[in-house]
PDB file of N, CA, C and O in Angstrom, chain B, residues numbered from 101:
ATOM      1  N   UNK B 101      10.446   4.521 -20.051  1.00  0.00           N
ATOM      2  CA  UNK B 101       9.704   3.590 -18.899  1.00  0.00           C
ATOM      3  C   UNK B 101      10.208   3.331 -17.681  1.00  0.00           C
ATOM      4  O   UNK B 101      11.248   3.870 -17.302  1.00  0.00           O
ATOM      5  N   UNK B 102       9.325   2.231 -16.719  1.00  0.00           N
ATOM      6  CA  UNK B 102      10.138   2.688 -15.380  1.00  0.00           C
ATOM      7  C   UNK B 102       9.721   1.172 -14.994  1.00  0.00           C
ATOM      8  O   UNK B 102       8.710   0.597 -15.398  1.00  0.00           O
ATOM      9  N   UNK B 103      10.614   0.696 -14.211  1.00  0.00           N
ATOM     10  CA  UNK B 103      10.342  -0.832 -13.597  1.00  0.00           C
ATOM     11  C   UNK B 103       9.968  -0.714 -12.360  1.00  0.00           C
ATOM     12  O   UNK B 103      10.431   0.006 -11.475  1.00  0.00           O
ATOM     13  N   UNK B 104       8.964  -1.578 -12.337  1.00  0.00           N
ATOM     14  CA  UNK B 104       7.862  -1.666 -11.122  1.00  0.00           C
ATOM     15  C   UNK B 104       7.693  -3.008 -10.701  1.00  0.00           C
ATOM     16  O   UNK B 104       6.749  -3.617 -11.205  1.00  0.00           O
ATOM     17  N   UNK B 105       8.431  -3.610  -9.859  1.00  0.00           N
ATOM     18  CA  UNK B 105       8.185  -4.961  -9.483  1.00  0.00           C
ATOM     19  C   UNK B 105       8.310  -5.815 -10.495  1.00  0.00           C
ATOM     20  O   UNK B 105       7.460  -6.642 -10.827  1.00  0.00           O
ATOM     21  N   UNK B 106       9.215  -5.662 -10.931  1.00  0.00           N
ATOM     22  CA  UNK B 106       9.650  -6.670 -12.352  1.00  0.00           C
ATOM     23  C   UNK B 106       8.737  -6.478 -13.212  1.00  0.00           C
ATOM     24  O   UNK B 106       8.648  -7.437 -13.978  1.00  0.00           O
ATOM     25  N   UNK B 107       8.009  -5.646 -13.423  1.00  0.00           N
ATOM     26  CA  UNK B 107       7.478  -5.122 -14.524  1.00  0.00           C
ATOM     27  C   UNK B 107       7.880  -3.895 -15.216  1.00  0.00           C
ATOM     28  O   UNK B 107       8.675  -3.096 -14.721  1.00  0.00           O
ATOM     29  N   UNK B 108       7.276  -3.732 -16.472  1.00  0.00           N
ATOM     30  CA  UNK B 108       8.014  -2.237 -16.702  1.00  0.00           C
ATOM     31  C   UNK B 108       6.678  -1.436 -16.925  1.00  0.00           C
ATOM     32  O   UNK B 108       5.818  -2.005 -17.597  1.00  0.00           O
ATOM     33  N   UNK B 109       6.440  -0.327 -16.493  1.00  0.00           N
ATOM     34  CA  UNK B 109       5.239   0.759 -16.528  1.00  0.00           C
ATOM     35  C   UNK B 109       5.727   1.523 -17.939  1.00  0.00           C
ATOM     36  O   UNK B 109       6.913   1.515 -18.268  1.00  0.00           O
ATOM     37  N   UNK B 110       4.829   2.096 -18.632  1.00  0.00           N
ATOM     38  CA  UNK B 110       5.154   2.753 -19.904  1.00  0.00           C
ATOM     39  C   UNK B 110       4.281   4.408 -19.188  1.00  0.00           C
ATOM     40  O   UNK B 110       3.342   4.199 -18.420  1.00  0.00           O
ATOM     41  N   UNK B 111       4.585   5.636 -19.433  1.00  0.00           N
ATOM     42  CA  UNK B 111       3.784   6.595 -19.247  1.00  0.00           C
ATOM     43  C   UNK B 111       2.764   6.349 -20.084  1.00  0.00           C
ATOM     44  O   UNK B 111       2.860   5.815 -21.189  1.00  0.00           O
ATOM     45  N   UNK B 112       1.215   6.965 -19.253  1.00  0.00           N
ATOM     46  CA  UNK B 112      -0.144   6.506 -19.650  1.00  0.00           C
ATOM     47  C   UNK B 112      -0.297   7.987 -20.321  1.00  0.00           C
ATOM     48  O   UNK B 112       0.230   9.012 -19.888  1.00  0.00           O
ATOM     49  N   UNK B 113      -1.067   7.883 -21.384  1.00  0.00           N
ATOM     50  CA  UNK B 113      -1.338   9.430 -21.840  1.00  0.00           C
ATOM     51  C   UNK B 113      -1.669  10.538 -20.823  1.00  0.00           C
ATOM     52  O   UNK B 113      -1.130  11.642 -20.747  1.00  0.00           O
ATOM     53  N   UNK B 114      -2.640  10.048 -20.069  1.00  0.00           N
ATOM     54  CA  UNK B 114      -3.297  11.133 -18.970  1.00  0.00           C
ATOM     55  C   UNK B 114      -2.198  11.329 -17.611  1.00  0.00           C
ATOM     56  O   UNK B 114      -2.512  11.948 -16.595  1.00  0.00           O
ATOM     57  N   UNK B 115      -0.854  10.665 -17.830  1.00  0.00           N
ATOM     58  CA  UNK B 115       0.020  11.338 -16.936  1.00  0.00           C
ATOM     59  C   UNK B 115       0.503  10.139 -15.807  1.00  0.00           C
ATOM     60  O   UNK B 115       1.621  10.162 -15.292  1.00  0.00           O
ATOM     61  N   UNK B 116      -0.503   9.110 -15.515  1.00  0.00           N
ATOM     62  CA  UNK B 116       0.069   8.001 -14.977  1.00  0.00           C
ATOM     63  C   UNK B 116       0.817   7.383 -15.592  1.00  0.00           C
ATOM     64  O   UNK B 116       1.517   7.694 -16.556  1.00  0.00           O
ATOM     65  N   UNK B 117       0.625   5.903 -14.717  1.00  0.00           N
ATOM     66  CA  UNK B 117       1.337   4.741 -15.826  1.00  0.00           C
ATOM     67  C   UNK B 117       0.460   3.668 -16.304  1.00  0.00           C
ATOM     68  O   UNK B 117      -0.708   3.425 -16.003  1.00  0.00           O
ATOM     69  N   UNK B 118       1.215   3.109 -17.063  1.00  0.00           N
ATOM     70  CA  UNK B 118       0.529   1.462 -17.615  1.00  0.00           C
ATOM     71  C   UNK B 118       1.052   0.886 -17.762  1.00  0.00           C
ATOM     72  O   UNK B 118       2.157   1.087 -18.266  1.00  0.00           O
ATOM     73  N   UNK B 119       0.425  -0.677 -17.274  1.00  0.00           N
ATOM     74  CA  UNK B 119       1.302  -1.793 -16.899  1.00  0.00           C
ATOM     75  C   UNK B 119       0.362  -2.873 -17.786  1.00  0.00           C
ATOM     76  O   UNK B 119      -0.742  -3.124 -17.303  1.00  0.00           O
ATOM     77  N   UNK B 120       0.690  -3.463 -18.924  1.00  0.00           N
ATOM     78  CA  UNK B 120      -0.180  -4.499 -19.468  1.00  0.00           C
ATOM     79  C   UNK B 120      -0.925  -5.365 -18.589  1.00  0.00           C
ATOM     80  O   UNK B 120      -2.132  -5.484 -18.802  1.00  0.00           O
ATOM     81  N   UNK B 121      -0.205  -6.205 -17.301  1.00  0.00           N
ATOM     82  CA  UNK B 121      -0.980  -6.866 -16.940  1.00  0.00           C
ATOM     83  C   UNK B 121      -1.905  -6.318 -15.977  1.00  0.00           C
ATOM     84  O   UNK B 121      -2.882  -7.026 -15.736  1.00  0.00           O
ATOM     85  N   UNK B 122      -1.833  -5.437 -15.495  1.00  0.00           N
ATOM     86  CA  UNK B 122      -2.583  -4.038 -14.872  1.00  0.00           C
ATOM     87  C   UNK B 122      -3.960  -3.959 -15.831  1.00  0.00           C
ATOM     88  O   UNK B 122      -5.117  -3.788 -15.447  1.00  0.00           O
ATOM     89  N   UNK B 123      -3.671  -4.064 -16.629  1.00  0.00           N
ATOM     90  CA  UNK B 123      -4.664  -3.280 -17.900  1.00  0.00           C
ATOM     91  C   UNK B 123      -5.513  -4.792 -18.149  1.00  0.00           C
ATOM     92  O   UNK B 123      -6.741  -4.752 -18.063  1.00  0.00           O
ATOM     93  N   UNK B 124      -5.258  -5.290 -18.266  1.00  0.00           N
ATOM     94  CA  UNK B 124      -5.751  -6.891 -18.359  1.00  0.00           C
ATOM     95  C   UNK B 124      -6.657  -7.439 -17.280  1.00  0.00           C
ATOM     96  O   UNK B 124      -7.778  -7.930 -17.408  1.00  0.00           O
ATOM     97  N   UNK B 125      -5.847  -7.228 -16.061  1.00  0.00           N
ATOM     98  CA  UNK B 125      -7.123  -7.097 -14.844  1.00  0.00           C
ATOM     99  C   UNK B 125      -7.608  -5.910 -14.440  1.00  0.00           C
ATOM    100  O   UNK B 125      -7.854  -5.597 -13.275  1.00  0.00           O
ATOM    101  N   UNK B 126      -7.751  -5.214 -15.453  1.00  0.00           N
ATOM    102  CA  UNK B 126      -8.975  -4.139 -15.356  1.00  0.00           C
ATOM    103  C   UNK B 126      -8.371  -3.197 -14.238  1.00  0.00           C
ATOM    104  O   UNK B 126      -9.207  -2.741 -13.458  1.00  0.00           O
ATOM    105  N   UNK B 127      -7.314  -2.904 -14.074  1.00  0.00           N
ATOM    106  CA  UNK B 127      -7.167  -2.004 -12.967  1.00  0.00           C
ATOM    107  C   UNK B 127      -5.917  -1.018 -13.736  1.00  0.00           C
ATOM    108  O   UNK B 127      -5.213  -1.550 -14.595  1.00  0.00           O
ATOM    109  N   UNK B 128      -5.755   0.086 -13.451  1.00  0.00           N
ATOM    110  CA  UNK B 128      -4.367   0.780 -13.582  1.00  0.00           C
ATOM    111  C   UNK B 128      -3.637   0.594 -12.113  1.00  0.00           C
ATOM    112  O   UNK B 128      -4.103   0.281 -11.018  1.00  0.00           O
ATOM    113  N   UNK B 129      -2.283   0.918 -12.550  1.00  0.00           N
ATOM    114  CA  UNK B 129      -1.003   0.956 -11.173  1.00  0.00           C
ATOM    115  C   UNK B 129      -1.936   1.975 -10.255  1.00  0.00           C
ATOM    116  O   UNK B 129      -2.373   1.752  -9.126  1.00  0.00           O
ATOM    117  N   UNK B 130      -2.082   2.961 -10.938  1.00  0.00           N
ATOM    118  CA  UNK B 130      -2.992   4.170  -9.677  1.00  0.00           C
ATOM    119  C   UNK B 130      -3.671   3.502  -8.793  1.00  0.00           C
ATOM    120  O   UNK B 130      -3.319   3.449  -7.615  1.00  0.00           O
ATOM    121  N   UNK B 131      -4.665   2.948  -9.229  1.00  0.00           N
ATOM    122  CA  UNK B 131      -5.796   2.068  -8.540  1.00  0.00           C
ATOM    123  C   UNK B 131      -4.958   0.663  -7.361  1.00  0.00           C
ATOM    124  O   UNK B 131      -5.338   0.249  -6.266  1.00  0.00           O
ATOM    125  N   UNK B 132      -3.958   0.340  -8.053  1.00  0.00           N
ATOM    126  CA  UNK B 132      -3.527  -0.754  -7.593  1.00  0.00           C
ATOM    127  C   UNK B 132      -2.623  -0.268  -5.902  1.00  0.00           C
ATOM    128  O   UNK B 132      -2.703  -0.793  -4.792  1.00  0.00           O
ATOM    129  N   UNK B 133      -1.939   0.745  -6.317  1.00  0.00           N
ATOM    130  CA  UNK B 133      -1.498   1.614  -5.392  1.00  0.00           C
ATOM    131  C   UNK B 133      -2.444   2.427  -4.167  1.00  0.00           C
ATOM    132  O   UNK B 133      -2.205   2.773  -3.010  1.00  0.00           O
ATOM    133  N   UNK B 134      -3.351   2.505  -4.857  1.00  0.00           N
ATOM    134  CA  UNK B 134      -4.384   3.050  -3.564  1.00  0.00           C
ATOM    135  C   UNK B 134      -4.916   1.992  -2.602  1.00  0.00           C
ATOM    136  O   UNK B 134      -4.944   2.026  -1.372  1.00  0.00           O
ATOM    137  N   UNK B 135      -5.503   0.658  -3.788  1.00  0.00           N
ATOM    138  CA  UNK B 135      -5.382  -0.543  -2.978  1.00  0.00           C
ATOM    139  C   UNK B 135      -4.607  -0.802  -1.452  1.00  0.00           C
ATOM    140  O   UNK B 135      -5.117  -1.087  -0.368  1.00  0.00           O
ATOM    141  N   UNK B 136      -3.207  -0.589  -1.816  1.00  0.00           N
ATOM    142  CA  UNK B 136      -2.510  -1.112  -1.414  1.00  0.00           C
ATOM    143  C   UNK B 136      -2.432  -0.288  -0.432  1.00  0.00           C
ATOM    144  O   UNK B 136      -2.088  -0.938   0.555  1.00  0.00           O
ATOM    145  N   UNK B 137      -2.580   0.897  -0.152  1.00  0.00           N
ATOM    146  CA  UNK B 137      -2.669   1.837   0.512  1.00  0.00           C
ATOM    147  C   UNK B 137      -3.341   1.598   1.617  1.00  0.00           C
ATOM    148  O   UNK B 137      -3.009   1.763   2.791  1.00  0.00           O
ATOM    149  N   UNK B 138      -4.823   0.986   0.906  1.00  0.00           N
ATOM    150  CA  UNK B 138      -5.857   0.982   2.282  1.00  0.00           C
ATOM    151  C   UNK B 138      -5.356  -0.376   2.964  1.00  0.00           C
ATOM    152  O   UNK B 138      -5.248  -0.556   4.177  1.00  0.00           O
ATOM    153  N   UNK B 139      -5.130  -1.112   2.154  1.00  0.00           N
ATOM    154  CA  UNK B 139      -4.461  -2.504   2.527  1.00  0.00           C
ATOM    155  C   UNK B 139      -3.755  -2.350   3.949  1.00  0.00           C
ATOM    156  O   UNK B 139      -4.079  -2.792   5.051  1.00  0.00           O
ATOM    157  N   UNK B 140      -2.751  -1.622   3.565  1.00  0.00           N
ATOM    158  CA  UNK B 140      -1.738  -1.183   4.948  1.00  0.00           C
ATOM    159  C   UNK B 140      -2.284  -0.229   6.281  1.00  0.00           C
ATOM    160  O   UNK B 140      -1.880  -0.382   7.434  1.00  0.00           O
ATOM    161  N   UNK B 141      -3.204   0.693   5.883  1.00  0.00           N
ATOM    162  CA  UNK B 141      -3.826   1.475   6.789  1.00  0.00           C
ATOM    163  C   UNK B 141      -4.758   0.237   7.710  1.00  0.00           C
ATOM    164  O   UNK B 141      -4.909   0.245   8.932  1.00  0.00           O
ATOM    165  N   UNK B 142      -5.138  -0.470   7.040  1.00  0.00           N
ATOM    166  CA  UNK B 142      -5.968  -1.427   7.877  1.00  0.00           C
ATOM    167  C   UNK B 142      -5.468  -2.463   8.436  1.00  0.00           C
ATOM    168  O   UNK B 142      -5.810  -2.997   9.491  1.00  0.00           O
ATOM    169  N   UNK B 143      -4.651  -2.743   7.717  1.00  0.00           N
ATOM    170  CA  UNK B 143      -3.808  -3.681   8.864  1.00  0.00           C
ATOM    171  C   UNK B 143      -2.846  -3.251   9.845  1.00  0.00           C
ATOM    172  O   UNK B 143      -2.304  -4.139  10.502  1.00  0.00           O
ATOM    173  N   UNK B 144      -2.448  -1.717  10.126  1.00  0.00           N
ATOM    174  CA  UNK B 144      -2.177  -1.137  11.207  1.00  0.00           C
ATOM    175  C   UNK B 144      -3.107  -0.756  12.308  1.00  0.00           C
ATOM    176  O   UNK B 144      -2.798  -0.507  13.474  1.00  0.00           O
ATOM    177  N   UNK B 145      -4.643  -0.746  11.607  1.00  0.00           N
ATOM    178  CA  UNK B 145      -5.788  -0.336  12.672  1.00  0.00           C
ATOM    179  C   UNK B 145      -5.633  -1.813  13.222  1.00  0.00           C
ATOM    180  O   UNK B 145      -5.343  -1.943  14.412  1.00  0.00           O
ATOM    181  N   UNK B 146      -5.782  -2.775  12.542  1.00  0.00           N
ATOM    182  CA  UNK B 146      -6.149  -4.228  13.438  1.00  0.00           C
ATOM    183  C   UNK B 146      -4.830  -4.534  14.372  1.00  0.00           C
ATOM    184  O   UNK B 146      -5.005  -5.124  15.437  1.00  0.00           O
ATOM    185  N   UNK B 147      -3.699  -4.189  14.029  1.00  0.00           N
ATOM    186  CA  UNK B 147      -2.542  -4.532  14.816  1.00  0.00           C
ATOM    187  C   UNK B 147      -2.785  -4.203  16.134  1.00  0.00           C
ATOM    188  O   UNK B 147      -2.813  -4.857  17.177  1.00  0.00           O
ATOM    189  N   UNK B 148      -2.989  -2.816  15.799  1.00  0.00           N
ATOM    190  CA  UNK B 148      -3.045  -1.308  17.222  1.00  0.00           C
ATOM    191  C   UNK B 148      -4.305  -1.972  17.958  1.00  0.00           C
ATOM    192  O   UNK B 148      -4.125  -1.946  19.176  1.00  0.00           O
ATOM    193  N   UNK B 149      -5.534  -2.564  17.594  1.00  0.00           N
ATOM    194  CA  UNK B 149      -6.382  -3.027  18.120  1.00  0.00           C
ATOM    195  C   UNK B 149      -6.152  -4.374  18.929  1.00  0.00           C
ATOM    196  O   UNK B 149      -6.586  -4.528  20.071  1.00  0.00           O
ATOM    197  N   UNK B 150      -5.270  -5.546  18.082  1.00  0.00           N
ATOM    198  CA  UNK B 150      -5.134  -6.365  18.920  1.00  0.00           C
ATOM    199  C   UNK B 150      -4.001  -6.058  19.951  1.00  0.00           C
ATOM    200  O   UNK B 150      -3.922  -6.956  20.789  1.00  0.00           O
ATOM    201  N   UNK B 151      -3.226  -5.187  20.106  1.00  0.00           N
ATOM    202  CA  UNK B 151      -2.187  -4.694  20.496  1.00  0.00           C
ATOM    203  C   UNK B 151      -2.919  -4.696  21.979  1.00  0.00           C
ATOM    204  O   UNK B 151      -2.766  -5.522  22.879  1.00  0.00           O
ATOM    205  N   UNK B 152      -3.937  -3.274  21.957  1.00  0.00           N
ATOM    206  CA  UNK B 152      -4.821  -3.481  23.134  1.00  0.00           C
ATOM    207  C   UNK B 152      -5.085  -4.279  24.286  1.00  0.00           C
ATOM    208  O   UNK B 152      -4.952  -4.057  25.490  1.00  0.00           O
ATOM    209  N   UNK B 153      -5.635  -5.607  23.402  1.00  0.00           N
ATOM    210  CA  UNK B 153      -5.933  -6.531  23.771  1.00  0.00           C
ATOM    211  C   UNK B 153      -4.962  -7.520  24.361  1.00  0.00           C
ATOM    212  O   UNK B 153      -5.368  -8.391  25.130  1.00  0.00           O
ATOM    213  N   UNK B 154      -3.810  -7.426  24.057  1.00  0.00           N
ATOM    214  CA  UNK B 154      -3.126  -8.915  23.913  1.00  0.00           C
ATOM    215  C   UNK B 154      -1.942  -8.798  25.126  1.00  0.00           C
ATOM    216  O   UNK B 154      -1.434  -7.714  25.412  1.00  0.00           O
ATOM    217  N   UNK B 155      -1.618  -9.922  25.721  1.00  0.00           N
ATOM    218  CA  UNK B 155      -1.004  -9.665  27.146  1.00  0.00           C
ATOM    219  C   UNK B 155       0.635  -9.436  26.969  1.00  0.00           C
ATOM    220  O   UNK B 155       1.201  -8.343  26.979  1.00  0.00           O
ATOM    221  N   UNK B 156       1.207 -10.640  26.816  1.00  0.00           N
ATOM    222  CA  UNK B 156       2.436 -10.623  26.800  1.00  0.00           C
ATOM    223  C   UNK B 156       3.446 -10.227  25.253  1.00  0.00           C
ATOM    224  O   UNK B 156       4.610  -9.908  25.015  1.00  0.00           O
ATOM    225  N   UNK B 157       2.153 -10.487  24.449  1.00  0.00           N
ATOM    226  CA  UNK B 157       2.499  -9.921  22.583  1.00  0.00           C
ATOM    227  C   UNK B 157       2.371  -8.342  21.948  1.00  0.00           C
ATOM    228  O   UNK B 157       2.523  -7.771  20.869  1.00  0.00           O
ATOM    229  N   UNK B 158       1.995  -8.031  23.338  1.00  0.00           N
ATOM    230  CA  UNK B 158       1.769  -6.407  22.612  1.00  0.00           C
ATOM    231  C   UNK B 158       2.832  -5.247  22.400  1.00  0.00           C
ATOM    232  O   UNK B 158       2.697  -4.069  22.067  1.00  0.00           O
ATOM    233  N   UNK B 159       4.004  -6.065  22.734  1.00  0.00           N
ATOM    234  CA  UNK B 159       5.224  -4.489  21.987  1.00  0.00           C
ATOM    235  C   UNK B 159       5.147  -5.463  20.932  1.00  0.00           C
ATOM    236  O   UNK B 159       5.404  -4.636  20.058  1.00  0.00           O
ATOM    237  N   UNK B 160       4.990  -6.662  20.205  1.00  0.00           N
ATOM    238  CA  UNK B 160       5.326  -7.459  18.914  1.00  0.00           C
ATOM    239  C   UNK B 160       4.021  -6.794  18.136  1.00  0.00           C
ATOM    240  O   UNK B 160       3.962  -6.608  16.921  1.00  0.00           O
ATOM    241  N   UNK B 161       3.236  -6.553  18.869  1.00  0.00           N
ATOM    242  CA  UNK B 161       1.926  -6.190  17.866  1.00  0.00           C
ATOM    243  C   UNK B 161       1.859  -4.517  17.285  1.00  0.00           C
ATOM    244  O   UNK B 161       1.299  -4.047  16.294  1.00  0.00           O
ATOM    245  N   UNK B 162       2.800  -3.782  18.518  1.00  0.00           N
ATOM    246  CA  UNK B 162       2.596  -2.437  18.116  1.00  0.00           C
ATOM    247  C   UNK B 162       3.791  -2.144  17.224  1.00  0.00           C
ATOM    248  O   UNK B 162       3.840  -1.149  16.500  1.00  0.00           O
ATOM    249  N   UNK B 163       4.990  -3.285  17.331  1.00  0.00           N
ATOM    250  CA  UNK B 163       6.085  -2.858  16.515  1.00  0.00           C
ATOM    251  C   UNK B 163       5.451  -3.251  14.948  1.00  0.00           C
ATOM    252  O   UNK B 163       5.750  -2.631  13.928  1.00  0.00           O
ATOM    253  N   UNK B 164       4.510  -4.423  15.006  1.00  0.00           N
ATOM    254  CA  UNK B 164       4.035  -4.377  13.601  1.00  0.00           C
ATOM    255  C   UNK B 164       3.232  -3.399  12.983  1.00  0.00           C
ATOM    256  O   UNK B 164       3.124  -3.149  11.782  1.00  0.00           O
ATOM    257  N   UNK B 165       2.499  -2.705  14.273  1.00  0.00           N
ATOM    258  CA  UNK B 165       1.340  -1.674  13.959  1.00  0.00           C
ATOM    259  C   UNK B 165       2.300  -0.659  13.024  1.00  0.00           C
ATOM    260  O   UNK B 165       1.881  -0.364  11.905  1.00  0.00           O
ATOM    261  N   UNK B 166       3.347  -0.226  13.398  1.00  0.00           N
ATOM    262  CA  UNK B 166       4.185   0.782  13.355  1.00  0.00           C
ATOM    263  C   UNK B 166       4.930   0.497  12.200  1.00  0.00           C
ATOM    264  O   UNK B 166       4.969   1.494  11.479  1.00  0.00           O
ATOM    265  N   UNK B 167       5.684  -0.694  11.622  1.00  0.00           N
ATOM    266  CA  UNK B 167       5.947  -1.226  10.170  1.00  0.00           C
ATOM    267  C   UNK B 167       4.707  -0.944   9.158  1.00  0.00           C
ATOM    268  O   UNK B 167       4.781  -0.354   8.080  1.00  0.00           O
ATOM    269  N   UNK B 168       3.724  -1.420   9.669  1.00  0.00           N
ATOM    270  CA  UNK B 168       2.516  -1.170   8.629  1.00  0.00           C
ATOM    271  C   UNK B 168       1.938   0.424   8.398  1.00  0.00           C
ATOM    272  O   UNK B 168       1.629   0.954   7.332  1.00  0.00           O
ATOM    273  N   UNK B 169       1.914   0.839   9.396  1.00  0.00           N
ATOM    274  CA  UNK B 169       1.922   2.735   9.048  1.00  0.00           C
ATOM    275  C   UNK B 169       3.419   3.216   8.463  1.00  0.00           C
ATOM    276  O   UNK B 169       3.507   4.435   8.610  1.00  0.00           O
ATOM    277  N   UNK B 170       4.657   2.638   7.830  1.00  0.00           N
ATOM    278  CA  UNK B 170       5.289   3.100   7.253  1.00  0.00           C
ATOM    279  C   UNK B 170       5.356   2.857   5.898  1.00  0.00           C
ATOM    280  O   UNK B 170       5.896   3.525   5.016  1.00  0.00           O
ATOM    281  N   UNK B 171       4.541   1.477   5.816  1.00  0.00           N
ATOM    282  CA  UNK B 171       4.362   1.121   4.598  1.00  0.00           C
ATOM    283  C   UNK B 171       2.733   1.838   3.819  1.00  0.00           C
ATOM    284  O   UNK B 171       2.410   2.108   2.662  1.00  0.00           O
ATOM    285  N   UNK B 172       2.164   1.913   4.911  1.00  0.00           N
ATOM    286  CA  UNK B 172       1.096   2.940   4.794  1.00  0.00           C
ATOM    287  C   UNK B 172       1.431   4.458   3.897  1.00  0.00           C
ATOM    288  O   UNK B 172       0.785   4.879   2.938  1.00  0.00           O
ATOM    289  N   UNK B 173       2.826   5.195   4.644  1.00  0.00           N
ATOM    290  CA  UNK B 173       3.082   6.557   4.442  1.00  0.00           C
ATOM    291  C   UNK B 173       3.436   6.237   3.234  1.00  0.00           C
ATOM    292  O   UNK B 173       2.938   6.947   2.361  1.00  0.00           O
ATOM    293  N   UNK B 174       4.554   4.896   2.680  1.00  0.00           N
ATOM    294  CA  UNK B 174       5.183   5.200   1.419  1.00  0.00           C
ATOM    295  C   UNK B 174       4.188   4.884   0.242  1.00  0.00           C
ATOM    296  O   UNK B 174       4.607   4.942  -0.914  1.00  0.00           O
ATOM    297  N   UNK B 175       3.094   4.606   0.463  1.00  0.00           N
ATOM    298  CA  UNK B 175       2.347   4.289  -0.793  1.00  0.00           C
ATOM    299  C   UNK B 175       1.366   5.896  -0.454  1.00  0.00           C
ATOM    300  O   UNK B 175       0.755   6.277  -1.452  1.00  0.00           O
ATOM    301  N   UNK B 176       1.233   6.582   0.512  1.00  0.00           N
ATOM    302  CA  UNK B 176       0.809   7.883   0.134  1.00  0.00           C
ATOM    303  C   UNK B 176       2.034   8.702  -0.300  1.00  0.00           C
ATOM    304  O   UNK B 176       1.705   9.632  -1.037  1.00  0.00           O
ATOM    305  N   UNK B 177       3.000   8.646  -0.122  1.00  0.00           N
ATOM    306  CA  UNK B 177       3.949   9.520  -1.045  1.00  0.00           C
ATOM    307  C   UNK B 177       3.700   9.091  -2.763  1.00  0.00           C
ATOM    308  O   UNK B 177       3.445   9.995  -3.559  1.00  0.00           O
ATOM    309  N   UNK B 178       3.792   7.762  -3.189  1.00  0.00           N
ATOM    310  CA  UNK B 178       3.576   7.515  -4.062  1.00  0.00           C
ATOM    311  C   UNK B 178       2.101   7.760  -5.215  1.00  0.00           C
ATOM    312  O   UNK B 178       1.930   7.714  -6.433  1.00  0.00           O
ATOM    313  N   UNK B 179       1.138   8.065  -3.842  1.00  0.00           N
ATOM    314  CA  UNK B 179      -0.467   8.503  -4.775  1.00  0.00           C
ATOM    315  C   UNK B 179      -0.540   9.469  -4.700  1.00  0.00           C
ATOM    316  O   UNK B 179      -1.312   9.925  -5.543  1.00  0.00           O
ATOM    317  N   UNK B 180       0.101  10.531  -3.763  1.00  0.00           N
ATOM    318  CA  UNK B 180      -0.528  12.009  -3.130  1.00  0.00           C
ATOM    319  C   UNK B 180      -1.733  12.042  -2.700  1.00  0.00           C
ATOM    320  O   UNK B 180      -2.477  12.836  -3.276  1.00  0.00           O
ATOM    321  N   UNK B 181      -2.294  11.232  -1.602  1.00  0.00           N
ATOM    322  CA  UNK B 181      -3.249  11.188  -1.327  1.00  0.00           C
ATOM    323  C   UNK B 181      -3.400  10.311  -0.017  1.00  0.00           C
ATOM    324  O   UNK B 181      -2.946   9.167   0.004  1.00  0.00           O
ATOM    325  N   UNK B 182      -4.067  10.883   1.113  1.00  0.00           N
ATOM    326  CA  UNK B 182      -4.468  10.025   2.345  1.00  0.00           C
ATOM    327  C   UNK B 182      -5.904   9.406   1.907  1.00  0.00           C
ATOM    328  O   UNK B 182      -6.719   9.941   1.154  1.00  0.00           O
ATOM    329  N   UNK B 183      -6.037   7.923   2.678  1.00  0.00           N
ATOM    330  CA  UNK B 183      -7.312   7.054   2.407  1.00  0.00           C
ATOM    331  C   UNK B 183      -7.472   6.964   3.729  1.00  0.00           C
ATOM    332  O   UNK B 183      -8.417   6.328   4.195  1.00  0.00           O
TER     333      UNK B 183
END
């Protein structure tokens, strides 16, 4: 078993991870990670776009965009794919 955000994940037969809570919700951990990864890249792109039209807040928005990209890369390592 592996701890994951306060929950315990058990090895699933197919080699992924299984969490009963996600199973109840109809999603497995891999699906959750991929969706989170997609959200991070989307937020990165939104902040970049906003930074392009922002005046005095440009640097702040660019910094947030860089942070979102770091999150995306973390999820990409966990999922083993680019989205």
